[in-house]
VMD Tcl script that draws the C-alpha trace (Angstrom):
set ca {
  {-68.49 20.23 -53.02}
  {-68.05 18.68 -56.38}
  {-69.59 15.52 -57.93}
  {-66.42 13.60 -57.21}
  {-66.29 14.23 -53.41}
  {-65.02 16.82 -51.03}
  {-62.78 19.76 -52.31}
  {-59.28 20.27 -51.15}
  {-58.88 22.60 -48.16}
  {-57.19 25.88 -48.99}
  {-56.08 28.95 -47.12}
  {-55.28 28.66 -43.42}
  {-57.23 25.32 -43.23}
  {-54.61 23.77 -45.53}
  {-51.83 24.53 -43.10}
  {-53.82 23.11 -40.18}
  {-54.53 19.86 -42.09}
  {-50.86 19.62 -43.19}
  {-49.68 19.64 -39.52}
  {-52.36 17.19 -38.60}
  {-51.24 14.82 -41.38}
  {-47.59 15.19 -40.43}
  {-48.23 14.36 -36.76}
  {-50.40 11.38 -37.61}
  {-47.74 10.22 -40.04}
  {-44.93 10.60 -37.60}
  {-46.91 8.55 -35.03}
  {-47.72 5.83 -37.55}
  {-44.01 5.58 -38.70}
  {-42.86 5.56 -35.10}
  {-45.27 2.74 -34.26}
  {-43.98 0.78 -37.32}
  {-40.31 1.44 -36.02}
  {-41.22 0.20 -32.48}
  {-42.61 -3.00 -34.03}
  {-39.81 -3.45 -36.58}
  {-36.75 -3.02 -34.32}
  {-37.24 -6.12 -32.20}
  {-38.28 -8.21 -35.18}
  {-35.15 -7.21 -37.19}
  {-32.95 -7.93 -34.11}
  {-34.53 -11.23 -33.40}
  {-34.65 -12.68 -36.93}
  {-30.94 -12.33 -37.50}
  {-31.43 -10.23 -40.60}
  {-28.15 -8.56 -40.00}
  {-26.19 -11.82 -39.63}
  {-22.89 -11.49 -37.78}
  {-22.76 -7.65 -37.65}
  {-20.29 -6.68 -35.05}
  {-20.53 -2.88 -35.55}
  {-24.04 -2.69 -34.07}
  {-25.24 -0.34 -36.87}
  {-27.15 -2.84 -38.95}
  {-30.25 -3.30 -36.88}
  {-30.70 0.50 -36.17}
  {-29.96 1.29 -39.77}
  {-32.30 -1.27 -41.21}
  {-35.03 -0.08 -38.77}
  {-34.38 3.50 -39.87}
  {-34.91 2.47 -43.54}
  {-38.15 0.74 -42.57}
  {-39.28 3.89 -40.76}
  {-38.47 6.15 -43.58}
  {-40.47 3.93 -46.01}
  {-43.31 3.73 -43.53}
  {-43.23 7.57 -43.06}
  {-43.59 8.03 -46.80}
  {-46.44 5.61 -46.92}
  {-48.16 7.20 -43.84}
  {-47.74 10.66 -45.52}
  {-49.40 9.55 -48.67}
  {-52.23 7.89 -46.71}
  {-52.77 10.92 -44.40}
  {-52.62 13.34 -47.30}
  {-55.29 11.29 -49.04}
  {-57.45 11.23 -45.88}
  {-57.31 14.99 -45.21}
  {-57.49 15.77 -48.98}
  {-54.03 17.47 -49.36}
  {-53.09 15.43 -52.40}
  {-50.17 13.27 -53.26}
  {-48.08 16.27 -54.32}
  {-48.07 17.59 -50.79}
  {-46.92 14.14 -49.54}
  {-44.22 13.97 -52.21}
  {-42.93 17.50 -51.44}
  {-42.92 16.72 -47.73}
  {-40.71 13.67 -48.26}
  {-38.37 15.73 -50.53}
  {-38.17 18.55 -47.85}
  {-37.62 15.95 -45.06}
  {-34.69 14.47 -46.94}
  {-33.13 17.93 -47.25}
  {-33.61 18.71 -43.57}
  {-32.22 15.31 -42.39}
  {-29.14 15.77 -44.61}
  {-28.55 19.24 -43.22}
  {-28.77 17.76 -39.66}
  {-26.28 15.12 -40.55}
  {-23.84 17.62 -42.18}
  {-24.20 20.04 -39.32}
  {-23.78 17.28 -36.79}
  {-26.31 18.93 -34.59}
  {-29.68 17.79 -33.48}
  {-30.90 21.21 -32.79}
  {-31.08 21.85 -36.50}
  {-34.05 19.49 -36.34}
  {-36.23 22.54 -35.69}
  {-36.20 23.00 -39.40}
  {-38.48 19.95 -39.56}
  {-41.20 21.99 -37.97}
  {-41.29 24.11 -41.09}
  {-41.52 21.15 -43.54}
  {-45.31 20.80 -43.67}
  {-45.84 24.52 -44.05}
  {-43.17 24.66 -46.73}
  {-44.85 21.74 -48.52}
  {-48.21 23.63 -48.29}
  {-46.55 26.79 -49.76}
  {-45.09 24.79 -52.59}
  {-48.29 22.99 -53.51}
  {-50.66 25.93 -52.82}
  {-53.08 26.87 -55.45}
  {-56.31 28.63 -55.34}
  {-59.33 26.75 -56.66}
  {-59.77 27.03 -60.48}
  {-56.53 29.03 -60.91}
  {-53.05 28.17 -62.22}
  {-50.18 28.21 -59.73}
  {-48.44 31.44 -58.96}
  {-44.93 32.27 -60.15}
  {-43.71 32.19 -56.48}
  {-44.92 28.57 -56.20}
  {-43.00 27.58 -59.33}
  {-39.87 29.27 -57.98}
  {-40.37 27.45 -54.59}
  {-40.66 24.16 -56.46}
  {-37.45 24.97 -58.46}
  {-35.48 25.87 -55.31}
  {-36.60 22.68 -53.45}
  {-35.63 20.51 -56.46}
  {-32.26 22.33 -56.78}
  {-31.46 21.70 -53.17}
  {-32.34 18.06 -53.45}
  {-30.10 17.73 -56.64}
  {-27.28 19.55 -54.87}
  {-27.58 17.32 -51.87}
  {-27.46 14.26 -54.07}
  {-24.36 15.46 -55.87}
  {-22.54 16.29 -52.67}
  {-23.52 12.94 -51.24}
  {-22.10 11.13 -54.27}
  {-18.88 13.11 -54.07}
  {-18.49 12.35 -50.39}
  {-19.14 8.73 -51.15}
  {-16.46 8.60 -53.85}
  {-13.90 10.49 -51.68}
  {-14.46 8.53 -48.51}
  {-11.85 5.95 -47.79}
}
mol new
graphics top color blue
foreach p $ca { graphics top sphere $p radius 0.5 }
foreach p [lrange $ca 0 end-1] q [lrange $ca 1 end] { graphics top cylinder $p $q radius 0.2 }
display resetview
């Protein structure tokens, strides 16, 4: 224990706290979605949308923002740090995009690995610099996000 409060968990405890924070964040974001969906539908925020995609899409955006906020709050509570929450959001974006491209829900099992991967990327031993493998993991994750963004832009420009 330091003078500023409790220390970060590390080792196996960090993985356990990561999954605890992820589950609590998913529950919080799901609750926000359950509250937001009828409100968005009842307020007429989508106007005369005949496609039926506006209300679920807007609710999905609200849930994603709520999930990011819940991850930051949960990471703060269980002392994982904002970097863990940020890397979790980045990895979730990659997994969701892979699910969309694959057009298969079963690819969602990758989401189970996201909290552990975020722990591996942000892992550091107390009073030591990050390992080379951690830096390589961060580079790979950022490269995947950049590639995903470029492919998304190309698909957006090519789409009729």
